C-alpha positions as CSV (number, residue, x, y, z in Angstrom):
1,M,0.0,0.0,0.0
2,P,1.3,3.5,-0.8
3,N,2.2,5.9,2.0
4,T,-0.5,8.6,2.2
5,D,0.8,10.5,5.2
6,Y,1.8,13.6,3.2
7,D,-0.3,16.5,1.9
8,V,2.6,17.8,-0.3
9,I,5.5,15.9,-1.9
10,V,8.3,17.9,-3.4
11,I,10.7,16.3,-5.9
12,G,14.1,18.1,-5.7
13,A,15.7,19.7,-2.6
14,G,17.4,22.7,-4.1
15,P,16.6,26.2,-2.9
16,A,13.2,26.2,-4.7
17,G,12.2,22.8,-3.4
18,E,13.3,23.5,0.1
19,N,11.3,26.7,0.1
20,A,8.2,25.0,-1.4
21,A,8.3,22.3,1.3
22,D,8.9,24.8,4.1
23,R,6.1,27.1,2.9
24,S,3.7,24.2,2.7
25,Q,4.7,22.9,6.2
26,A,4.4,26.4,7.7
27,S,0.8,26.5,6.4
28,G,-0.1,23.4,8.4
29,L,0.4,20.9,5.6
30,R,2.5,17.8,6.0
31,A,5.4,17.9,3.5
32,A,8.1,15.6,2.4
33,I,11.0,16.3,0.0
34,V,12.7,13.8,-2.3
35,E,16.4,14.2,-3.2
36,S,18.9,11.8,-4.8
37,E,21.9,14.1,-4.5
38,L,22.9,16.8,-2.0
39,V,20.2,18.7,-0.1
40,G,20.7,22.3,-1.1
41,G,21.0,21.7,-4.8
42,E,23.0,23.2,-7.6
43,C,23.3,26.7,-6.1
44,S,24.8,25.6,-2.9
45,Y,27.4,23.2,-4.2
46,W,28.1,23.7,-7.9
47,A,26.9,27.2,-8.9
48,C,26.1,30.3,-6.8
49,M,28.2,29.7,-3.7
50,P,31.4,28.2,-5.0
51,S,31.5,30.5,-8.0
52,K,31.3,33.6,-5.9
53,A,34.0,32.3,-3.6
54,L,36.3,31.8,-6.6
55,L,35.6,35.3,-7.9
56,R,36.0,37.2,-4.6
57,P,39.8,37.1,-4.2
58,G,40.4,38.8,-7.6
59,E,37.7,41.3,-7.0
60,A,39.1,42.3,-3.6
61,L,42.6,42.6,-4.9
62,R,41.5,44.9,-7.8
63,A,39.4,47.0,-5.4
64,A,42.4,47.5,-3.1
65,A,44.6,48.4,-6.1
66,R,42.2,51.2,-7.0
67,V,42.8,52.9,-3.6
68,P,45.9,55.1,-3.2
69,G,47.7,54.0,-0.1
70,A,46.1,50.6,0.0
71,A,47.6,49.7,-3.5
72,A,51.1,50.0,-2.1
73,A,50.4,47.3,0.4
74,I,49.7,44.7,-2.3
75,T,53.1,42.9,-2.5
76,G,52.1,39.3,-3.3
77,E,49.8,37.2,-5.3
78,I,46.5,35.4,-4.5
79,D,47.0,32.4,-2.2
80,V,45.3,29.9,-4.5
81,A,45.2,27.1,-1.9
82,A,43.5,29.5,0.6
83,A,41.0,30.6,-2.0
84,L,40.1,27.0,-2.9
85,S,39.8,26.2,0.8
86,R,37.4,29.1,1.2
87,R,35.4,27.9,-1.8
88,D,35.2,24.4,-0.2
89,A,34.0,25.9,3.1
90,L,31.3,28.0,1.4
91,S,30.2,24.9,-0.4
92,S,30.0,23.0,3.0
93,N,32.7,20.7,1.6
94,W,29.9,19.1,-0.4
95,D,28.4,17.7,2.7
96,D,24.7,18.4,3.2
97,A,24.4,17.5,6.9
98,G,23.7,21.1,7.8
99,Q,20.9,21.3,5.2
100,V,19.4,18.0,6.4
101,K,19.4,19.3,9.9
102,W,17.5,22.4,8.8
103,L,14.9,20.1,7.2
104,E,14.6,18.2,10.4
105,G,14.1,21.4,12.3
106,Q,11.2,22.3,10.0
107,N,9.7,18.8,10.5
108,I,10.0,18.1,6.8
109,D,10.7,14.5,6.0
110,L,13.6,13.8,3.6
111,L,13.1,10.8,1.3
112,R,16.5,9.9,-0.1
113,G,16.4,8.6,-3.6
114,H,15.3,9.3,-7.2
115,G,11.8,10.6,-7.3
116,R,9.4,9.9,-10.2
117,L,5.8,10.6,-10.8
118,D,3.7,7.5,-11.2
119,G,0.3,8.9,-12.1
120,E,-1.8,11.6,-10.4
121,R,-0.5,12.7,-7.0
122,T,1.7,9.6,-6.8
123,V,5.5,9.5,-6.4
124,T,7.9,6.6,-6.3
125,V,11.3,6.9,-4.6
126,E,14.1,4.6,-5.8
127,S,16.9,4.3,-3.2
128,Q,20.5,3.6,-4.0
129,D,20.0,-0.1,-3.2
130,G,17.3,-0.3,-5.9
131,S,14.4,-0.6,-3.5
132,I,11.3,1.5,-4.4
133,E,8.7,3.1,-2.1
134,R,5.5,4.6,-3.3
135,Y,3.9,7.7,-1.8
136,V,0.6,9.5,-2.5
137,A,0.2,13.2,-1.8
138,S,-3.3,14.2,-0.7
139,K,-3.0,17.7,-2.2
140,A,-0.1,18.4,-4.5
141,V,3.2,17.3,-6.0
142,I,5.8,20.0,-6.6
143,I,8.5,19.4,-9.2
144,A,11.7,21.3,-8.4
145,T,14.4,19.3,-10.2
146,G,16.1,22.3,-11.7
147,T,18.4,22.2,-14.8
148,G,21.7,20.7,-15.9
149,A,24.3,22.0,-18.3
150,A,23.5,21.7,-22.0
151,H,26.1,20.2,-24.2
152,P,25.9,21.2,-27.9
153,P,26.5,18.6,-30.7
154,I,30.0,19.8,-31.6
155,D,32.3,17.5,-33.5
156,G,34.7,15.8,-31.0
157,L,33.4,17.6,-27.9
158,A,32.1,14.5,-26.1
159,D,35.5,12.8,-26.6
160,V,37.6,15.4,-24.8
161,D,35.8,15.2,-21.4
162,P,34.6,18.8,-21.4
163,W,33.9,20.6,-18.1
164,D,30.6,22.1,-17.2
165,N,29.6,24.3,-14.3
166,R,30.0,21.5,-11.8
167,D,33.5,20.7,-12.9
168,I,34.8,24.3,-13.1
169,T,33.4,25.3,-9.7
170,T,34.9,22.2,-8.0
171,A,38.3,22.1,-9.8
172,K,41.2,21.3,-7.5
173,E,43.9,22.9,-9.6
174,V,44.2,26.0,-11.8
175,P,43.8,25.1,-15.5
176,L,46.8,26.6,-17.3
177,R,45.0,27.3,-20.6
178,L,41.2,27.5,-20.4
179,L,38.9,27.7,-23.4
180,V,35.4,28.9,-22.5
181,I,32.6,28.1,-24.9
182,G,29.8,30.6,-24.2
183,G,29.9,34.3,-23.1
184,G,26.9,34.1,-20.8
185,V,26.9,34.3,-17.0
186,V,28.8,31.1,-16.3
187,G,31.3,31.7,-19.0
188,V,32.3,35.3,-18.1
189,E,32.3,34.6,-14.3
190,M,34.5,31.5,-14.6
191,A,36.8,33.0,-17.2
192,Q,37.6,36.0,-14.8
193,A,37.7,33.8,-11.7
194,W,40.3,31.4,-13.0
195,K,42.4,34.0,-14.8
196,S,42.6,35.9,-11.5
197,L,43.6,32.7,-9.8
198,G,46.5,32.0,-12.2
199,S,45.4,30.6,-15.5
200,L,48.0,31.7,-18.0
201,E,45.6,31.9,-21.0
202,V,41.8,32.2,-21.0
203,T,39.8,32.5,-24.2
204,I,36.0,33.1,-24.4
205,V,34.2,32.1,-27.6
206,E,30.7,33.5,-28.0
207,M,28.7,33.0,-31.2
208,Q,26.6,36.2,-30.7
209,D,28.2,39.5,-31.5
210,R,28.7,40.4,-27.8
211,L,29.1,39.0,-24.3
212,L,26.0,38.6,-22.3
213,P,23.7,39.1,-25.3
214,R,20.5,39.1,-23.3
215,E,21.5,42.2,-21.5
216,E,21.8,45.8,-22.7
217,P,24.4,46.2,-25.5
218,F,26.6,48.5,-23.4
219,V,26.9,45.7,-20.8
220,G,28.8,43.4,-23.0
221,S,31.2,46.0,-24.4
222,E,32.0,47.4,-20.9
223,L,32.6,43.9,-19.5
224,Q,34.7,42.9,-22.5
225,K,37.0,45.9,-22.0
226,A,37.5,44.9,-18.4
227,L,38.2,41.3,-19.2
228,E,40.6,42.2,-22.0
229,Q,42.6,44.3,-19.5
230,L,43.2,41.1,-17.7
231,D,44.5,39.5,-20.9
232,I,41.4,37.4,-21.4
233,A,40.9,36.8,-25.1
234,I,37.3,37.5,-26.3
235,L,36.2,36.0,-29.6
236,T,32.6,37.1,-30.6
237,G,30.6,36.3,-33.7
238,V,32.3,32.9,-34.0
239,S,31.4,29.4,-32.9
240,L,33.3,26.2,-32.1
241,E,33.2,23.7,-35.0
242,S,35.3,20.9,-33.8
243,I,37.7,20.0,-31.0
244,R,40.4,17.3,-30.5
245,R,42.8,16.3,-27.8
246,D,46.4,15.0,-28.3
247,G,46.5,11.6,-26.7
248,T,44.6,11.0,-23.5
249,D,45.8,14.0,-21.5
250,G,47.5,16.2,-24.1
251,P,46.5,19.7,-25.2
252,L,43.2,20.5,-26.9
253,H,43.0,22.0,-30.4
254,A,39.7,23.8,-31.2
255,K,38.7,24.9,-34.7
256,L,36.4,27.9,-35.0
257,S,33.9,28.8,-37.6
258,D,36.1,31.6,-39.0
259,G,38.9,29.2,-39.7
260,S,41.0,30.1,-36.8
261,S,42.1,27.8,-34.0
262,V,42.6,27.9,-30.3
263,A,44.9,25.7,-28.1
264,A,44.0,24.9,-24.5
265,D,44.4,22.4,-21.8
266,Q,40.7,22.3,-20.7
267,V,37.4,23.4,-22.2
268,L,34.4,24.7,-20.3
269,V,31.0,24.3,-22.0
270,A,28.8,27.2,-20.8
271,V,26.2,27.5,-23.6
272,G,23.0,27.2,-21.6
273,R,20.9,24.8,-19.5
274,R,18.5,21.9,-20.0
275,P,15.6,21.0,-17.7
276,R,16.1,17.9,-15.6
277,T,12.8,16.3,-16.6
278,S,13.9,13.3,-18.7
279,D,13.5,10.7,-15.9
280,I,10.9,12.0,-13.5
281,G,7.8,10.2,-14.8
282,L,6.2,13.1,-16.7
283,D,5.0,10.6,-19.3
284,T,2.8,8.9,-16.6
285,V,0.7,12.1,-16.4
286,G,0.7,13.0,-20.1
287,L,3.5,15.5,-20.1
288,E,6.6,15.3,-22.4
289,P,9.9,14.2,-20.7
290,G,13.0,16.3,-21.3
291,R,11.2,19.6,-21.7
292,Y,10.5,22.5,-19.4
293,I,7.2,22.2,-17.5
294,E,4.8,24.9,-18.7
295,V,3.0,26.5,-15.8
296,N,0.4,29.1,-15.1
297,D,0.8,32.1,-12.8
298,H,0.0,29.9,-9.8
299,L,2.9,27.6,-10.9
300,Q,0.5,24.8,-11.7
301,A,1.3,22.6,-14.7
302,V,-1.0,23.3,-17.5
303,D,-4.1,21.0,-17.3
304,H,-2.8,19.5,-14.0
305,D,-4.2,21.4,-11.0
306,W,-2.5,19.1,-8.5
307,L,1.0,19.4,-10.1
308,Y,3.3,22.4,-9.6
309,A,6.7,23.2,-11.0
310,V,8.9,25.8,-9.4
311,G,12.4,27.1,-10.1
312,D,14.5,26.5,-13.2
313,V,12.5,23.4,-14.2
314,N,9.6,25.6,-15.5
315,G,11.9,27.8,-17.6
316,R,10.3,31.1,-16.5
317,A,13.5,32.6,-15.0
318,L,16.5,30.4,-14.3
319,L,17.7,32.1,-11.1
320,T,17.8,30.9,-7.5
321,H,15.9,33.8,-6.1
322,T,13.1,33.6,-8.6
323,G,12.8,29.9,-7.8
324,K,12.4,30.7,-4.1
325,Y,9.8,33.4,-5.0
326,Q,7.9,30.9,-7.0
327,A,8.1,28.3,-4.2
328,R,6.5,30.7,-1.8
329,V,3.7,31.4,-4.3
330,A,3.1,27.7,-4.9
331,G,3.1,26.8,-1.3
332,D,0.6,29.5,-0.4
333,H,-1.6,28.5,-3.3
334,I,-1.6,24.9,-2.3
335,A,-2.5,25.9,1.2
336,G,-5.6,27.8,0.0
337,A,-4.4,31.4,0.3
338,T,-6.3,33.8,-1.9
339,E,-4.1,36.9,-1.7
340,H,-0.6,37.5,-3.2
341,V,-0.6,34.0,-4.8
342,T,-0.1,35.0,-8.4
343,A,3.5,35.0,-9.7
344,W,4.1,37.9,-12.1
345,A,7.4,39.4,-10.9
346,D,9.3,36.5,-12.3
347,L,8.3,37.7,-15.7
348,S,8.4,41.5,-15.5
349,A,10.7,42.3,-12.6
350,V,13.4,39.7,-12.5
351,P,16.5,40.9,-10.7
352,R,19.8,39.4,-11.9
353,V,23.4,40.0,-10.9
354,I,26.6,38.9,-12.7
355,F,29.4,38.8,-10.2
356,T,32.3,39.8,-12.5
357,D,34.4,42.8,-11.8
358,P,32.8,45.1,-12.8
359,Q,29.5,43.7,-11.6
360,I,26.4,43.8,-13.8
361,A,23.1,44.2,-12.1
362,A,19.8,44.5,-13.9
363,V,16.1,44.1,-13.2
364,G,13.0,44.2,-15.4
365,H,13.0,44.9,-19.1
366,T,15.9,45.9,-21.3
367,E,15.1,48.8,-23.7
368,A,14.6,46.3,-26.6
369,Q,12.3,44.1,-24.5
370,A,10.2,47.0,-23.4
371,R,9.8,48.2,-26.9
372,D,8.9,44.7,-28.1
373,A,6.3,44.7,-25.4
374,G,4.7,47.8,-26.9
375,I,5.8,50.2,-24.1
376,D,6.6,53.7,-25.1
377,V,9.9,54.1,-23.4
378,Q,12.6,56.6,-22.8
379,T,16.1,55.6,-21.6
380,V,18.4,57.7,-19.5
381,S,21.9,56.9,-18.5
382,Y,24.7,58.3,-16.4
383,N,28.3,57.3,-15.7
384,L,28.3,56.3,-12.0
385,G,32.0,57.1,-12.0
386,H,31.0,60.7,-11.9
387,T,29.5,60.4,-8.5
388,A,31.3,61.5,-5.3
389,G,30.9,58.0,-3.9
390,A,32.9,56.5,-6.8
391,A,35.6,59.0,-6.3
392,A,35.8,58.1,-2.6
393,A,35.9,54.4,-3.4
394,G,39.0,54.6,-5.6
395,R,40.6,55.7,-8.8
396,G,39.4,54.7,-12.2
397,I,35.9,53.6,-11.2
398,S,33.4,54.0,-14.0
399,G,30.4,52.2,-15.4
400,T,27.0,52.9,-16.9
401,A,23.7,53.2,-15.0
402,Q,20.6,53.2,-17.1
403,L,16.8,53.4,-16.5
404,V,14.1,52.3,-19.0
405,I,11.1,54.5,-18.3
406,D,7.5,54.1,-19.4
407,R,6.6,57.6,-20.7
408,D,2.9,57.2,-20.2
409,K,2.9,55.9,-16.6
410,R,6.1,57.7,-15.6
411,V,7.4,54.6,-13.9
412,I,10.6,52.6,-14.3
413,V,10.2,49.3,-16.2
414,G,13.9,48.4,-16.4
415,A,17.2,49.3,-14.8
416,T,20.8,48.2,-15.5
417,F,24.0,49.1,-13.6
418,V,27.6,48.3,-14.4
419,G,30.4,48.9,-11.9
420,P,32.0,47.7,-8.7
421,G,29.6,46.4,-6.2
422,V,26.4,47.5,-8.0
423,G,24.6,44.3,-7.1
424,E,23.9,45.9,-3.7
425,M,22.2,48.8,-5.5
426,L,19.8,46.7,-7.4
427,H,17.1,46.2,-4.8
428,A,16.1,49.8,-4.9
429,A,15.4,49.5,-8.6
430,T,13.5,46.3,-8.0
431,V,11.3,47.9,-5.4
432,A,10.7,50.9,-7.7
433,I,9.6,48.6,-10.5
434,V,7.4,46.2,-8.5
435,G,5.8,49.1,-6.6
436,E,5.3,51.2,-9.8
437,V,6.7,54.1,-7.9
438,T,6.3,57.2,-10.1
439,L,9.3,59.4,-11.0
440,D,7.5,62.3,-9.3
441,R,7.5,60.3,-6.0
442,L,11.1,59.0,-6.6
443,W,12.3,62.6,-6.8
444,H,11.7,62.8,-3.1
445,A,13.8,59.7,-2.3
446,I,17.0,61.5,-1.1
447,P,20.2,59.5,-1.8
448,S,22.9,59.7,0.8
449,F,26.2,61.6,0.1
450,P,28.8,60.5,-0.8
451,T,27.6,57.2,-2.1
452,I,27.5,55.7,-5.6
453,S,23.7,55.4,-5.2
454,E,23.6,59.2,-5.7
455,V,23.4,58.1,-9.4
456,W,19.7,57.8,-8.8
457,L,19.4,61.6,-8.5
458,R,21.5,62.1,-11.6
459,L,19.4,59.7,-13.6
460,L,16.2,61.6,-12.7
461,E,17.9,64.9,-13.6
462,E,18.8,63.3,-17.0
463,F,15.1,62.6,-17.5
464,G,14.3,66.2,-16.8
465,M,13.1,66.2,-13.2
């Protein structure tokens, strides 16, 4: 007989799954969570946390180098062993005991094994020893299995043991020559991180005409300039056609679409993500395996009011914080809440930070996206290096701040910042967009002096306030 003790069963114990189970449990529902790997998921062990630990030493060193007086104190190089040790610590040494303890504290049962749907509201859990238990949820099943790295069908790629985000964030040694395929978030962050940690040659190959092609055009150009100052080679408008390795552990030889070639010791594939839905039983409920799960604004799978999908697996916004937001919405909806249970900010006000140096922080629409949505917009921009706060922070600080403004409503629908530490400035823009705060009201939001956030006043002046 199946176990029917649970109201909600969550498949996947990453940040989205944990939050979905916690929100359900907090609402008085009995929740269980199924996980075959580490509780905490991709973000905790192979993405957000280890990648930021790898980036931080170089960022701190360059920040100090911009400050007269402090720059003279820089007399050595980054301690790579210490940096990797810090990375390991922030990733909990790939031990999920702390996360499991948190689940226990929330009275959420952990079902260790591979979870699969087996018809409506039914989940099977296959343990490592091959045994299978069957569970039935009285209210809902939530899919939170996330995504994995996509590997394009490039000639020879599968034969050279390419790295993905899991390999690059857990590497034990610095790759001497690193070839990065893809100029998106993972590609640019890891290129800069390992160059700062000692890679002699780093090359990024991006088939689009600029880095970070989903962001504003100025973002890619400003970041490219910063990366090139670190002697990172940037090749845009070209793609990888084939790759070969000499022997079993010799150098790599990559051929590009423009006829040129690149030699490397290791290749990182960072060209996108794929949903982890191939082996979770979607076919047993009439859904197609291997695809993102389409959901409505309550995060319910289309035509399945008992099945929810939160986080990367639904394809709405592949970011940890949006997955946690969706999890809260789904948990509340399952519990019967009637207010604030419609997800919309994960489509119109998604905050995103790229932790390179300079950082890139953006929320809402780009100018092109806003125009495509039929919004009559005006953009205003300002060099945040011209603020007193930037001058106080160090020499040579610059970067663009831009607002995308709905002319008719006089509200901000998008914002982008490029510069040191701008990720910490982003939430003000997020609040302004979500709250639809008018420019006339924002004019009375007085920025502190001397801070880089004074750029908000300058942007409003550029608009004509």
